[in-house]
Structures are given as C-alpha cells and as structure tokens.
MMTF fields as JSON, N, C-alpha, C and O atoms, coordinates in Angstrom:
{
  "mmtfVersion": "1.0.0",
  "mmtfProducer": "UNKNOWN",
  "numBonds": 295,
  "numAtoms": 296,
  "numGroups": 74,
  "numChains": 1,
  "numModels": 1,
  "chainsPerModel": [1],
  "groupsPerChain": [74],
  "chainIdList": ["A"],
  "bondAtomList": [4, 2, 8, 6, 12, 10, 16, 14, 20, 18, 24, 22, 28, 26, 32, 30, 36, 34, 40, 38, 44, 42, 48, 46, 52, 50, 56, 54, 60, 58, 64, 62, 68, 66, 72, 70, 76, 74, 80, 78, 84, 82, 88, 86, 92, 90, 96, 94, 100, 98, 104, 102, 108, 106, 112, 110, 116, 114, 120, 118, 124, 122, 128, 126, 132, 130, 136, 134, 140, 138, 144, 142, 148, 146, 152, 150, 156, 154, 160, 158, 164, 162, 168, 166, 172, 170, 176, 174, 180, 178, 184, 182, 188, 186, 192, 190, 196, 194, 200, 198, 204, 202, 208, 206, 212, 210, 216, 214, 220, 218, 224, 222, 228, 226, 232, 230, 236, 234, 240, 238, 244, 242, 248, 246, 252, 250, 256, 254, 260, 258, 264, 262, 268, 266, 272, 270, 276, 274, 280, 278, 284, 282, 288, 286, 292, 290],
  "bondOrderList": [1, 1, 1, 1, 1, 1, 1, 1, 1, 1, 1, 1, 1, 1, 1, 1, 1, 1, 1, 1, 1, 1, 1, 1, 1, 1, 1, 1, 1, 1, 1, 1, 1, 1, 1, 1, 1, 1, 1, 1, 1, 1, 1, 1, 1, 1, 1, 1, 1, 1, 1, 1, 1, 1, 1, 1, 1, 1, 1, 1, 1, 1, 1, 1, 1, 1, 1, 1, 1, 1, 1, 1, 1],
  "groupList": [{"groupName": "MET", "atomNameList": ["N", "CA", "C", "O"], "elementList": ["N", "C", "C", "O"], "formalChargeList": [0, 0, 0, 0], "bondAtomList": [1, 0, 2, 1, 3, 2], "bondOrderList": [1, 1, 2], "singleLetterCode": "M", "chemCompType": "L-PEPTIDE LINKING"}, {"groupName": "THR", "atomNameList": ["N", "CA", "C", "O"], "elementList": ["N", "C", "C", "O"], "formalChargeList": [0, 0, 0, 0], "bondAtomList": [1, 0, 2, 1, 3, 2], "bondOrderList": [1, 1, 2], "singleLetterCode": "T", "chemCompType": "L-PEPTIDE LINKING"}, {"groupName": "ASP", "atomNameList": ["N", "CA", "C", "O"], "elementList": ["N", "C", "C", "O"], "formalChargeList": [0, 0, 0, 0], "bondAtomList": [1, 0, 2, 1, 3, 2], "bondOrderList": [1, 1, 2], "singleLetterCode": "D", "chemCompType": "L-PEPTIDE LINKING"}, {"groupName": "GLN", "atomNameList": ["N", "CA", "C", "O"], "elementList": ["N", "C", "C", "O"], "formalChargeList": [0, 0, 0, 0], "bondAtomList": [1, 0, 2, 1, 3, 2], "bondOrderList": [1, 1, 2], "singleLetterCode": "Q", "chemCompType": "L-PEPTIDE LINKING"}, {"groupName": "GLU", "atomNameList": ["N", "CA", "C", "O"], "elementList": ["N", "C", "C", "O"], "formalChargeList": [0, 0, 0, 0], "bondAtomList": [1, 0, 2, 1, 3, 2], "bondOrderList": [1, 1, 2], "singleLetterCode": "E", "chemCompType": "L-PEPTIDE LINKING"}, {"groupName": "ALA", "atomNameList": ["N", "CA", "C", "O"], "elementList": ["N", "C", "C", "O"], "formalChargeList": [0, 0, 0, 0], "bondAtomList": [1, 0, 2, 1, 3, 2], "bondOrderList": [1, 1, 2], "singleLetterCode": "A", "chemCompType": "L-PEPTIDE LINKING"}, {"groupName": "SER", "atomNameList": ["N", "CA", "C", "O"], "elementList": ["N", "C", "C", "O"], "formalChargeList": [0, 0, 0, 0], "bondAtomList": [1, 0, 2, 1, 3, 2], "bondOrderList": [1, 1, 2], "singleLetterCode": "S", "chemCompType": "L-PEPTIDE LINKING"}, {"groupName": "PRO", "atomNameList": ["N", "CA", "C", "O"], "elementList": ["N", "C", "C", "O"], "formalChargeList": [0, 0, 0, 0], "bondAtomList": [1, 0, 2, 1, 3, 2], "bondOrderList": [1, 1, 2], "singleLetterCode": "P", "chemCompType": "L-PEPTIDE LINKING"}, {"groupName": "VAL", "atomNameList": ["N", "CA", "C", "O"], "elementList": ["N", "C", "C", "O"], "formalChargeList": [0, 0, 0, 0], "bondAtomList": [1, 0, 2, 1, 3, 2], "bondOrderList": [1, 1, 2], "singleLetterCode": "V", "chemCompType": "L-PEPTIDE LINKING"}, {"groupName": "LEU", "atomNameList": ["N", "CA", "C", "O"], "elementList": ["N", "C", "C", "O"], "formalChargeList": [0, 0, 0, 0], "bondAtomList": [1, 0, 2, 1, 3, 2], "bondOrderList": [1, 1, 2], "singleLetterCode": "L", "chemCompType": "L-PEPTIDE LINKING"}, {"groupName": "LYS", "atomNameList": ["N", "CA", "C", "O"], "elementList": ["N", "C", "C", "O"], "formalChargeList": [0, 0, 0, 0], "bondAtomList": [1, 0, 2, 1, 3, 2], "bondOrderList": [1, 1, 2], "singleLetterCode": "K", "chemCompType": "L-PEPTIDE LINKING"}, {"groupName": "GLY", "atomNameList": ["N", "CA", "C", "O"], "elementList": ["N", "C", "C", "O"], "formalChargeList": [0, 0, 0, 0], "bondAtomList": [1, 0, 2, 1, 3, 2], "bondOrderList": [1, 1, 2], "singleLetterCode": "G", "chemCompType": "PEPTIDE LINKING"}, {"groupName": "TRP", "atomNameList": ["N", "CA", "C", "O"], "elementList": ["N", "C", "C", "O"], "formalChargeList": [0, 0, 0, 0], "bondAtomList": [1, 0, 2, 1, 3, 2], "bondOrderList": [1, 1, 2], "singleLetterCode": "W", "chemCompType": "L-PEPTIDE LINKING"}, {"groupName": "ARG", "atomNameList": ["N", "CA", "C", "O"], "elementList": ["N", "C", "C", "O"], "formalChargeList": [0, 0, 0, 0], "bondAtomList": [1, 0, 2, 1, 3, 2], "bondOrderList": [1, 1, 2], "singleLetterCode": "R", "chemCompType": "L-PEPTIDE LINKING"}, {"groupName": "TYR", "atomNameList": ["N", "CA", "C", "O"], "elementList": ["N", "C", "C", "O"], "formalChargeList": [0, 0, 0, 0], "bondAtomList": [1, 0, 2, 1, 3, 2], "bondOrderList": [1, 1, 2], "singleLetterCode": "Y", "chemCompType": "L-PEPTIDE LINKING"}, {"groupName": "ILE", "atomNameList": ["N", "CA", "C", "O"], "elementList": ["N", "C", "C", "O"], "formalChargeList": [0, 0, 0, 0], "bondAtomList": [1, 0, 2, 1, 3, 2], "bondOrderList": [1, 1, 2], "singleLetterCode": "I", "chemCompType": "L-PEPTIDE LINKING"}, {"groupName": "CYS", "atomNameList": ["N", "CA", "C", "O"], "elementList": ["N", "C", "C", "O"], "formalChargeList": [0, 0, 0, 0], "bondAtomList": [1, 0, 2, 1, 3, 2], "bondOrderList": [1, 1, 2], "singleLetterCode": "C", "chemCompType": "L-PEPTIDE LINKING"}, {"groupName": "ASN", "atomNameList": ["N", "CA", "C", "O"], "elementList": ["N", "C", "C", "O"], "formalChargeList": [0, 0, 0, 0], "bondAtomList": [1, 0, 2, 1, 3, 2], "bondOrderList": [1, 1, 2], "singleLetterCode": "N", "chemCompType": "L-PEPTIDE LINKING"}, {"groupName": "HIS", "atomNameList": ["N", "CA", "C", "O"], "elementList": ["N", "C", "C", "O"], "formalChargeList": [0, 0, 0, 0], "bondAtomList": [1, 0, 2, 1, 3, 2], "bondOrderList": [1, 1, 2], "singleLetterCode": "H", "chemCompType": "L-PEPTIDE LINKING"}, {"groupName": "PHE", "atomNameList": ["N", "CA", "C", "O"], "elementList": ["N", "C", "C", "O"], "formalChargeList": [0, 0, 0, 0], "bondAtomList": [1, 0, 2, 1, 3, 2], "bondOrderList": [1, 1, 2], "singleLetterCode": "F", "chemCompType": "L-PEPTIDE LINKING"}],
  "groupTypeList": [0, 1, 2, 3, 1, 4, 5, 6, 6, 7, 6, 8, 8, 7, 9, 1, 4, 2, 2, 7, 4, 3, 5, 7, 7, 10, 2, 10, 11, 9, 12, 13, 2, 9, 8, 5, 14, 12, 15, 9, 11, 9, 16, 17, 17, 14, 11, 14, 8, 8, 0, 9, 1, 5, 5, 18, 2, 15, 9, 10, 4, 9, 4, 11, 1, 0, 1, 1, 1, 8, 10, 8, 19, 13],
  "groupIdList": [1, 2, 3, 4, 5, 6, 7, 8, 9, 10, 11, 12, 13, 14, 15, 16, 17, 18, 19, 20, 21, 22, 23, 24, 25, 26, 27, 28, 29, 30, 31, 32, 33, 34, 35, 36, 37, 38, 39, 40, 41, 42, 43, 44, 45, 46, 47, 48, 49, 50, 51, 52, 53, 54, 55, 56, 57, 58, 59, 60, 61, 62, 63, 64, 65, 66, 67, 68, 69, 70, 71, 72, 73, 74],
  "secStructList": [7, 7, 7, 7, 7, 6, 6, 1, 7, 1, 1, 7, 7, 7, 7, 7, 6, 6, 7, 6, 6, 1, 1, 7, 7, 7, 7, 7, 2, 2, 2, 2, 2, 2, 2, 2, 2, 2, 2, 2, 2, 2, 2, 2, 2, 2, 2, 2, 2, 2, 2, 2, 2, 2, 2, 2, 2, 2, 2, 2, 2, 2, 2, 2, 2, 2, 2, 1, 1, 7, 7, 7, 7, 7],
  "xCoordList": [-52.224, -51.67, -52.068, -52.591, -51.841, -52.341, -51.346, -50.277, -51.618, -50.455, -50.33, -51.129, -49.275, -49.102, -47.84, -46.838, -48.114, -47.284, -46.336, -46.718, -45.292, -44.303, -44.919, -44.444, -45.888, -46.18, -47.299, -47.491, -47.872, -48.682, -47.824, -48.222, -46.511, -45.622, -45.337, -45.219, -45.2, -44.957, -43.464, -43.042, -42.51, -41.186, -40.672, -39.536, -41.45, -40.956, -41.744, -42.97, -40.817, -41.344, -41.094, -39.93, -42.114, -41.672, -40.907, -41.325, -40.13, -39.193, -40.178, -41.018, -39.92, -40.341, -39.276, -38.129, -39.47, -38.262, -37.572, -36.417, -38.219, -37.809, -36.883, -36.248, -36.836, -36.11, -34.719, -34.307, -34.024, -32.297, -31.62, -30.459, -32.313, -31.854, -31.854, -31.045, -32.62, -32.698, -31.78, -31.743, -31.277, -30.322, -29.182, -29.072, -28.266, -27.144, -25.983, -25.736, -25.277, -24.37, -23.227, -22.885, -22.554, -21.522, -20.201, -20.0, -19.351, -18.132, -17.024, -16.101, -17.207, -16.286, -14.952, -13.975, -14.812, -13.388, -12.483, -11.285, -12.797, -11.764, -10.717, -9.551, -11.042, -9.996, -9.044, -7.818, -9.611, -8.806, -8.126, -7.03, -8.495, -7.52, -6.381, -5.307, -6.663, -5.733, -4.389, -3.207, -5.055, -3.977, -3.223, -2.016, -3.941, -3.1, -2.392, -1.543, -2.327, -1.692, -0.457, 0.686, -0.737, 0.452, 1.55, 2.759, 0.916, 1.623, 2.283, 3.499, 1.675, 2.493, 3.39, 4.518, 3.316, 4.32, 5.567, 6.685, 5.274, 6.613, 7.239, 8.46, 6.36, 7.252, 7.775, 8.443, 7.586, 8.257, 9.455, 10.404, 9.404, 10.746, 11.558, 12.71, 11.201, 12.002, 13.315, 14.43, 13.081, 13.729, 15.056, 16.267, 14.335, 15.148, 15.892, 17.02, 15.697, 16.51, 17.492, 18.642, 17.291, 18.386, 19.521, 20.692, 18.93, 19.986, 20.908, 22.025, 20.456, 20.993, 22.073, 23.197, 21.557, 22.603, 23.802, 25.007, 23.129, 24.226, 25.477, 26.701, 24.754, 25.85, 26.833, 27.947, 26.035, 26.899, 27.741, 28.744, 27.918, 28.721, 29.732, 30.874, 29.447, 30.43, 31.279, 32.448, 30.686, 31.496, 32.515, 33.632, 32.079, 32.844, 34.236, 35.35, 33.752, 35.061, 36.069, 37.248, 35.509, 36.159, 37.051, 38.198, 36.441, 37.415, 38.451, 39.549, 38.289, 39.183, 40.5, 41.677, 40.056, 41.062, 41.623, 42.681, 40.917, 41.669, 42.706, 43.609, 42.52, 43.12, 44.941, 45.958, 44.656, 45.613, 46.602, 47.733, 46.169, 47.022, 47.106, 47.475, 46.881, 47.43, 48.421, 48.374, 49.707, 50.88, 51.109, 51.056, 51.333, 51.654, 53.137, 53.852, 53.726, 54.887, 55.333, 54.456, 56.352, 56.663, 58.115, 58.701],
  "yCoordList": [-76.886, -78.172, -78.423, -77.588, -79.672, -80.208, -80.42, -80.881, -80.07, -80.364, -81.583, -82.149, -82.179, -83.548, -83.491, -82.791, -84.361, -84.432, -85.592, -86.422, -85.802, -86.67, -88.182, -89.218, -88.126, -89.404, -90.252, -91.463, -89.197, -90.09, -89.992, -90.303, -89.555, -89.758, -91.201, -91.821, -91.872, -93.264, -93.497, -94.65, -92.262, -92.899, -92.755, -93.145, -92.225, -92.19, -93.175, -93.261, -94.058, -95.469, -95.262, -95.119, -95.254, -95.15, -96.363, -97.497, -96.25, -96.886, -97.575, -96.907, -98.832, -99.275, -99.647, -99.44, -100.248, -100.53, -101.857, -102.019, -102.858, -103.953, -103.854, -104.832, -102.644, -102.484, -102.424, -101.588, -103.051, -103.136, -102.088, -101.908, -101.198, -99.703, -98.964, -98.036, -99.121, -97.931, -98.692, -98.055, -99.428, -99.998, -99.072, -98.493, -98.798, -97.996, -98.666, -99.853, -97.994, -98.53, -99.018, -98.291, -100.168, -100.876, -100.122, -100.026, -99.612, -99.713, -100.473, -101.14, -100.313, -101.336, -100.571, -101.237, -99.517, -98.561, -98.901, -98.811, -99.268, -99.358, -100.233, -99.841, -101.546, -102.462, -101.856, -101.926, -101.345, -100.817, -99.623, -99.438, -98.74, -97.66, -98.147, -97.553, -99.114, -99.884, -100.411, -100.111, -101.379, -102.05, -100.744, -100.567, -99.96, -98.908, -98.065, -97.48, -97.706, -97.145, -98.13, -97.687, -99.469, -100.226, -100.271, -100.158, -100.461, -100.888, -99.44, -99.483, -98.071, -96.767, -96.745, -96.379, -96.978, -97.204, -98.206, -97.937, -99.276, -100.029, -99.211, -99.134, -98.618, -97.948, -96.731, -96.069, -96.23, -95.011, -95.411, -94.641, -96.513, -97.005, -97.646, -97.913, -97.954, -98.678, -97.819, -98.33, -96.593, -95.412, -95.195, -95.07, -95.212, -94.978, -96.119, -95.826, -97.44, -98.592, -98.495, -98.838, -98.126, -98.101, -97.159, -97.381, -95.945, -94.847, -95.092, -94.581, -95.791, -96.171, -97.429, -97.482, -98.321, -99.464, -98.812, -98.982, -97.996, -97.473, -96.419, -96.461, -95.614, -94.886, -95.894, -95.666, -96.939, -97.938, -98.502, -98.826, -98.827, -99.255, -98.508, -98.963, -97.12, -95.948, -96.147, -96.529, -95.889, -95.537, -96.774, -96.605, -98.028, -99.331, -99.018, -99.06, -98.605, -98.52, -97.217, -97.203, -96.235, -95.219, -95.579, -95.139, -96.484, -96.968, -97.895, -97.78, -98.788, -99.574, -98.707, -98.996, -97.658, -96.86, -95.853, -95.297, -95.595, -94.789, -95.406, -94.752, -96.623, -97.423, -97.852, -98.178, -97.642, -98.269, -97.063, -97.308, -95.928, -94.608, -93.88, -92.72, -94.18, -93.279, -93.907, -95.077, -92.93, -93.321, -92.86, -91.686, -93.829, -93.421, -93.155, -94.14, -91.971, -91.322, -91.623, -91.38, -92.041, -92.035, -91.614, -91.501],
  "zCoordList": [-83.625, -82.867, -81.68, -80.942, -81.379, -80.021, -79.232, -79.63, -77.894, -76.534, -76.229, -75.483, -76.779, -76.117, -75.125, -75.269, -74.119, -72.98, -73.167, -73.991, -72.632, -72.657, -72.319, -72.785, -71.561, -71.226, -72.334, -72.444, -73.012, -74.439, -75.444, -76.566, -75.26, -76.497, -76.653, -75.597, -77.777, -78.137, -77.925, -77.839, -77.823, -77.749, -76.268, -75.998, -75.343, -73.823, -73.399, -73.48, -72.853, -72.205, -70.46, -70.084, -69.524, -68.296, -67.542, -67.778, -66.909, -66.275, -64.96, -64.356, -64.709, -63.487, -62.57, -62.966, -61.217, -60.529, -60.865, -60.473, -61.59, -62.046, -63.309, -63.706, -63.915, -65.159, -64.967, -64.164, -65.47, -65.359, -65.751, -65.383, -66.612, -66.914, -65.981, -65.969, -65.083, -63.759, -62.795, -61.742, -62.75, -61.621, -61.715, -62.796, -60.757, -60.65, -61.556, -61.344, -62.526, -63.353, -62.537, -61.604, -62.738, -61.899, -62.576, -63.787, -61.518, -61.886, -62.844, -62.378, -63.959, -64.735, -64.825, -65.169, -64.614, -64.998, -63.885, -64.154, -62.704, -61.628, -62.047, -61.986, -62.53, -62.752, -64.036, -63.952, -65.052, -66.029, -65.538, -66.066, -64.644, -64.211, -63.179, -63.087, -62.525, -61.766, -62.684, -62.521, -63.789, -64.493, -65.186, -65.026, -65.871, -66.467, -65.581, -66.254, -64.355, -63.384, -63.24, -63.127, -63.248, -62.875, -64.03, -63.829, -65.324, -66.423, -66.549, -66.736, -66.478, -66.829, -65.547, -65.879, -64.326, -63.546, -63.707, -63.269, -64.32, -64.808, -66.012, -66.152, -66.854, -68.135, -67.639, -68.433, -66.315, -65.828, -64.937, -64.785, -64.407, -63.696, -64.722, -64.379, -65.921, -66.991, -67.296, -67.389, -67.425, -67.957, -66.759, -66.938, -65.657, -64.312, -64.125, -63.728, -64.263, -63.967, -65.229, -64.955, -66.468, -67.389, -67.322, -67.632, -66.813, -66.496, -65.302, -65.226, -64.497, -63.255, -63.533, -63.033, -64.341, -64.782, -65.549, -65.368, -66.481, -67.343, -66.326, -66.457, -65.431, -64.714, -63.64, -63.169, -63.498, -62.583, -63.548, -62.911, -64.814, -65.753, -65.922, -65.862, -66.183, -66.515, -65.176, -65.241, -64.034, -62.569, -62.449, -61.961, -62.917, -63.139, -63.756, -63.233, -65.35, -65.927, -65.52, -65.871, -64.812, -64.481, -63.305, -63.219, -62.29, -61.406, -61.832, -61.287, -62.706, -63.092, -63.709, -63.489, -64.475, -64.89, -64.154, -64.45, -63.166, -61.895, -60.952, -60.431, -60.789, -60.01, -60.666, -60.055, -62.165, -62.837, -63.28, -63.698, -63.178, -63.775, -62.477, -62.661, -61.185, -60.193, -59.667, -59.289, -59.587, -58.954, -57.351, -56.984, -56.601, -55.159, -55.147, -55.332, -54.957, -54.494, -53.085, -52.256, -52.643, -51.069, -51.036, -49.96]
}
C-alpha cells in the first residue's frame, strides 16, 4: 500500500483565510436563552400569583365570618 497524506487526499480541502467556514461562529443561542429564561420565569411566577390570590380570597372570607360571629360582652 502506498502512504497517502491528508493533503493529497481528495476529501480534504485546505481552508483559506477568505473561507466563511473559517470565521468564528456567531452566538445565535444568546437570544434564544434569554427568551427561554424570561418565559420560564413568567411560568414560575404564575403559580405563585395564583396561590397568593387564593390565600387573599380565603382570608377575606374568614375576615367576614369572624366579624359577624364574634360577640363582645361588656
């Protein structure tokens, strides 16, 4: 068998400085990450707001019943 180097192989093409493949890749994932972080933050806060609203409604109902059932003796 003959010894073939990578330079003589037809599947290996040397890159030049003008080749766009040689340019550093742009960070396309930054915006995707920021949008995902924002959306997941909203989803996280949704449950918190629902629980606080429900607790507020429950306390409102208890306040109304407590003021009518409490009798003050003098």
